[in-house]
Phi, psi and omega in degrees: 000124182284170183298336179290353177256010171276195187287113183274162173289135181302143184227173177292153178307145180263158167288160181300323182294336182254013179303140184298138180282156180290144176287172180299150178292158173305150184277061178302138178084352182230307188209061178228174177298338180291345182266352190293302186290322177298318177294322178297316179296320178297320182293336175278354182088014179288132180294147172092005178236155177249137179272073186288342178265001177065039180288152179288151177302145186209162171256334180218136178227134174242117178260113180265120180252110179262102183302122174090007182272090178287151180300316183293325178293318180298319178291320182293324186254028186297340177294341179269358186230067184302322183287311179297326178298318178296319177301315180297322182290329180288339181078167183215033175064228184276356181289127182298149184267352177210160181226163170272139166290171168289170171246134354297160180280073184217160192300313184302312183293314185287320178293326177292322176293319177300312187287329183259341188075015185244156171284159182303330180296342177264306183286338167091359175270082193261020177171174177297312168220144189215171179281134166264101185302327181295333178254351188053051189210140176279131182236148183271143181256004174233169180063222181271112180291164174302139184300334181266007178252114179273118181306323181289330177283319183297320180231091191274351186278150176296144178277169176296323178299314180298318182289315184289331185296345177288343185233336180224164175287133182237127184222135169255129175245116187203191177280150185305324187293345182264000185299317181233029181290156177303323178299314178297317181294331181281313193232349184234021182286153177118151180073199183255138177257124178241127185239150173201149187273334180254157181292327176297317180293324179289320178294321178296318178296319181298317179296320181294315180297313185294323182294336182267013185230140177274334179216118193214137169242122185235139175245124186239112187256135178231125184241000186294326181295316180296317180299315180295322181293318178297321185278320189243342184101154183282352176257013184269159173300326180295321178294316181299321177298317180289331174296318177297322178295318178298317179302316179294322177298312181295322177298321178295318178300317179303320185277339189245337175291152182308140181306136179092351176299129174284125176250128175245132176242123180214191184210170180262338181188168172261206185193151170217160183265141179240119179298150181307321182292343181258009173263109197248133173273093182290338180292347178284347178252109185304329181294332184277352177232012181295124181078007182269126180270318183224144171241143182201189177097213180247160174300338178255005178202096186270142165256123177244122183251128184282155171301147180303319184287350174293339183262003181266079175106308185240027183306318180298320180294314180300316180293320181294321178299321180292317177297317179300318182298313182293317180291324177293326181281323189241353176053224184275016173278353178222165160254129176238124186206168183261167177304314182298324179290321179295319180292318179296327178283352179078016185299324179260007190073198176290131185254121178281156186304324182292341182265337191304316183284352172288340181275141182297150173296319176236140182234140180236118179243130181286134173260324178268179181281074179236158171216137186244135183229143169256098187287355173287339190244328184256157178292149179303329182293343179299330181282358177271353182292129182267297180285131188228161176197176180132333187268197189252011179288160181298321182300329182267326191261339182268126180235152183286160165224107180254137182227123178206171180257134174292154184240026180287197182294152176298132181292145177282164180266151174210174182295164180294151183292133178273000000 
C-alpha cells in the first residue's frame, strides 16, 4: 500500500467519479498473518504446510502475538524497545520484516487468519461484530459469543494447531480467560493450553514446556498493549510502558527458551489515535442510515446491512443513495464501497457462500483519523476509546515480523515423541 493510502489531510467532499480507490488487498497466501503458523509448522517439518515466509528450519518455534503492535508504532517508539531494536538491526535474511493484517484490521479477523491459515472470506470472522443471517441478528466475534452461534459451525475448518498436533507438540500460552473462549474454540483450538496471569509466569511456563519437548510449536499471546492503546491511546505514557513490558517479556523468552528456538514476534493489527471531536455518532444523521436495517463492524470499518425491502425493486437506488450520502458528508476522508466491490478487490480473500451475507451491503472504512458510532446500538462508553483500528491505512494494517534465535540453555535429550 503506497503512502497515498495512509492518513490523508481532510479535504472537501469529492464527486462520486473522484471517490478514492480502494488500496491493494492484504497479501493473503504470500505475506500476511495467515502465513505465520503454517510457515512455522512447515519449518518444523510438519507435513501438509508451505513455508511461504521462508523461515529457517527449526525444532522448536515460539510465535509471540503482541495484540495491537503496528509496524509504524514499533518504529516510532523504538527508544522504548532496546531488545527488539537490536533484533531489527541484526536483520533476518530473506524472512520479511512486516506482514499485512487480515481485513478488517481487527483482532477477531486477524487471529482467526493466524489460527486457521485462511483469509476471512473462508474462516468467516469478518469483523468485530457482524450479521448472522440465519438469525437476522448482529453477533460479536470476541468475548462471549451469542448463545445460538456455535464456534465450530461458524468456523468449520481445522486449525493449524489441530493439524500440526498430529506430528509435533503444540502449546498455547495465554491468559486463563482465553482457555475455552468461543474465539479460541473457533479459530485457535488444538494442542495444550497453558495459562498464567502475569507475564513473568507465562514466560516461565513457556520455557518449561519448550524444554520438555523435542519438536514444538508454541503460540504466546500478549494483550496488554492493545488494552492500553484503546483506553489511553498509542501516544500515551501508559502505552509506552506496556511496550517496554513487551520488550522485557520477549527478552526473557530469548534468555530462557531452549537455545536455538526460533522466536517470531508479530501482531494482529496496528493502531492510531482518534481525537474525541472526530468520534462521530453517524446515527444522528438520517441520511447516513436511510434504508439500513443493521449496523455492525468497527468504528473505523462499518458493515451496513440494508432493509430487506430495499432490495425489492429499487435496491440499487437505495444503496447508491447511501453511498452518495456518506461520500457527500465525508469526501476523501473515507472509502465507501459495496460488498461486491470488497469481494472483487480481494479484501476478504476468496469468500465462500456461507460467509458472503455476513459482509455488509455497504461498507465504510476510515482513511482519516475518524471513528463512527451508532449510539442507538453501542454503549456511551464506546465513544471513550482513544486508540482505534479496523481500516486499511498503513498504521492499522502493517504489522512487524521479527525472527531470531533464543539463547537459553542447550535443550536436554529425551525419547522420541509418541
